[in-house]
N, C-alpha and C positions, 0 to 999 in steps of 0.2 A: 459553580457544573451548568451550565442548564440545557446542556446536551449528554449523550452514552458517549460517546464518543472521547469530545473532550475530558471524560474520572477516565477513562479508555490511557488516552495519551499521556497526564498526568499521574497514572498509574506507572503507568513504562517507563515513564521517569527517573520515578524517585525510583527502580528499578535497577536501573544503567538499564536499561535496552537498547539502550543508542550504541551505546558501545559491547551490546554481552547478548547474545538468547536466550532468549527468557521461555518458559513454561508458558500458553498458556490462563493454563492453572492456576499460574503467579498472580501475571497481572491482574484473571479478574477477580484474584480471593482479597487482589490491592485493594482497586478498584472499588466490591463494595465495601472492604473495608474504609474504603472514605467516607462511602453514600453514606453522610448522617441521617436521606431523612427517612432514608428506605428509598428510592424513590428507583433504583433499578437492579429489580432485589430478585431480577428473574434468567437466570447466569448460560441457558443459549441464547437471548435476546442477547446479554450479554458477546456474548462470542461468535453472531450475525452480524454484530452493531462493529465486531472486531474486521472478520469477513471481510466486507463489505471496502472497507476502506485499507486494503492490500491488495497488493500489483499484481501479486504471482498466482493467485491463486483460483481452481476450477469455482470454488462458490460466495467468491464475490461481483461471479454476474448474477445477474436481478431477471433475462431474456438468455436461457442459456443456449438454446433454440442460433440468434443470431451474439449473442458473449457481447450486447449491448452496441452491440457495432453502430446504429442510429443515434446512440443517445451518450449524449458528449457533457451530461449535467448527472451525470452517472457516480454514484461514492467515486469507486476507488479511480477516477478520471481524474476528477475536480478539488479532489484532497485525500490525496496516496495518504495513509501512515507508516502504513506497517508493509511487514518485508518475509515472507513465507518463508522456514529452510529447513523446515524438516517438519512431522507430523507432526503437530502440536506446541509446537519452536519460530516462536516468533523475534523480530527484532523492528526495530522501529528506524523507518530512512532515515538517512543523517542527509546536510540539505544538498548536498553536490546530488545525489542519488534522487531523492529530486527534483531542482534540475535535469539531470539526465531524462527522468523521466518522462518530463514533461517535455520536454524537446518530445522525445516519442510520441505524444496520444497529439501533439502539434501538426506532427510531421503523418500523423495513426500510418503508424510502423506496425506491421503483422503479428512481432514479436507479444502485444502489447494484449493481445487475442487468446495467445496460445492457454493453456490451462492453466499448464507449469513453466517455469523461466527461470536463469540463473541469475542474477545482477551480474556478473560474464557475460551474460550474453548482450544479456541487453546494454550494457555498457559497450556491447561489438559494434554490434546495431548502430545508433548513435551517429557512434566514430567517425562511419562510413558515413553519415547525412552531413557530419562535422564538414569530413576531409573532401567529399564532393564540390558540397558549399566551396571555398574555400578556393578548389582547383577551381570552379566556374568562375571567381572570381579576379580571379586570376589570369584565365580565358578574356574579363571583357577590358 
């Protein structure tokens, strides 16, 4: 493990967080127990790292005012791993959800800059883009 996010993702996978909502403290505790070199011993640091890779929570923004709109290399856009379910509860993104999010980023949809949004809302916004693309293709 070279990066904190890799450790957090592995810990979340071991907790089956892709299929189950998981408390942040459980992910953090598992990650810290796996960190044999004690490299990532700051709870706050691990929490911040996880938040930076979460697609739908306010604390992911490095630039709170502009909500990272001018930064396409920010973690939550380039390496999305987590979905915020509720206070202190997260889930790993499934591969289809990552693809949906990628489409939203590529199309710079406003929803990705909201402080919070649901996967249902994101899917509906992306579906409209896909449906419009199909309609445009048929009309050509």
